[in-house]
N, C-alpha and C positions, 0 to 999 in steps of 0.2 A: 505494498500499500505507500501512495505518497505521502510525505510528511508535511504538515503542516504549522509553523509556529513551533517547533520542536515535539508535537505530536500527530499522530496519525490521523490521516485525511478521514472526517466523518460525514462529510458533505457526500448527499448524494442527490441525482447522479452527477454532479461536477460543482466546480466551484464561482458558481454564478449565484445571484440571487435573484428571486422571481423580480423585485423591484429593476434589474440592470437590464434582466431577457426584456421586462414589457418594456422600458424606455428603449431598447434598441429595437424593438416589433415596432415601434409607435412611431420610431423618427423612421425606419424604412418604409412603412404604409406610405407618410407625407411626404419621403422621395419620391413616391412612385406616384402620388395623387396630386392635382393641382392646391387641392383644400376636402378638408376634411372636417367632422365636428365631430363632439363626443360620440355618441350611440352609433355615428356610420363608424367610429375605429373600432368599436367593438363590435358589431354585428360581423365586420369585413373580418377581424379575428376570428371570432366564429365559424364564418364561412371559411376561411379559409382551413382551419383546425379542425374541419369536421366537425364540429362541439366538442373534441376531446379536450380543449384548453380555452379557457375564458377566462382574462381575466377579470375582475371585480370593479365596478364602475368607483367605489371607494378607493380603489389603485389609481386607477387611467387616470378619473378627473383632478386630482390632488397633482400627480406626477405631469397632467397637461398645465397646470398652474405653473408647477416649480420650473418647466421645461421653460415657460414663458418669461417667467422673470429671471432664468440664465440668458434670456438671447437667445435660446435653440429653435423658438417659434414664436413667430408674429398671430397675433389673435384679435379679432373682431369679431361684434356681434351683425348678425344679420337685419335685422332690425333693433337698432338702439335701444327704441325707446319702450321696447315692450321683453328685451334681454333673452328673447327666446332661444335664439342658435347662435355658439357662437361656435365660429369657424378656423381653423389652425392652418399653418401653412409651414413649412420649415425655412427656417434663415441659412444664409452662407455658415453662419459660422454654426447653425445646428448638423450641418453638411457634415462637416470639419470634425465636428465631437460625434458624430456616426460611425463615419471612417474610425477616427482613433478607438469606440467601442469594441467596432468590428475585429479591428486587431487582436486589442487587448484580450477579447474573449473567443477568438476562433480557437483554439488550445481548449480551453473548456467546454466548446461544442465537441469537438473532435472527441473529448474523454469522456463526455457525456454519452456520444453514440459508441464508443466502442465498449463501453462499462455494460450497457442494455446490450449491443449485442453480443458480447459475452455472455454475459446472462441466459440471454435465450439461447445462444446454442448450447449452452451445458446442460441447463435447465429441461430443455426441450428439443434437443440434438437438432436443432437448427430448423424444427419444422412447424414453424411457425405461418 
């Protein structure tokens, strides 16, 4: 097993937090779409993941606000008087941040895939 701060690594399946993963995925979506609003982001993730994983609203909306404060996103209200739909667009700073995060976490994604694949091969003889 790999070591983390002098101890065995107990994170499964990889050393990436749900918050970091969700941030990467949101920035990725916004890089591929001109603009999106919060519920559309949630629906798109749900659709792309085939309902196997969907972050909660309680995670996504604070992340969107945080990324806006950091300058990674530009946000605006569709109808400012009603404040009903808030759109988001990735900024140049956000695109650079996404690229840095992709580099930082690439090995964690690969490790997670290898861990799961190894477990499937061992437990099910590769027949899944």
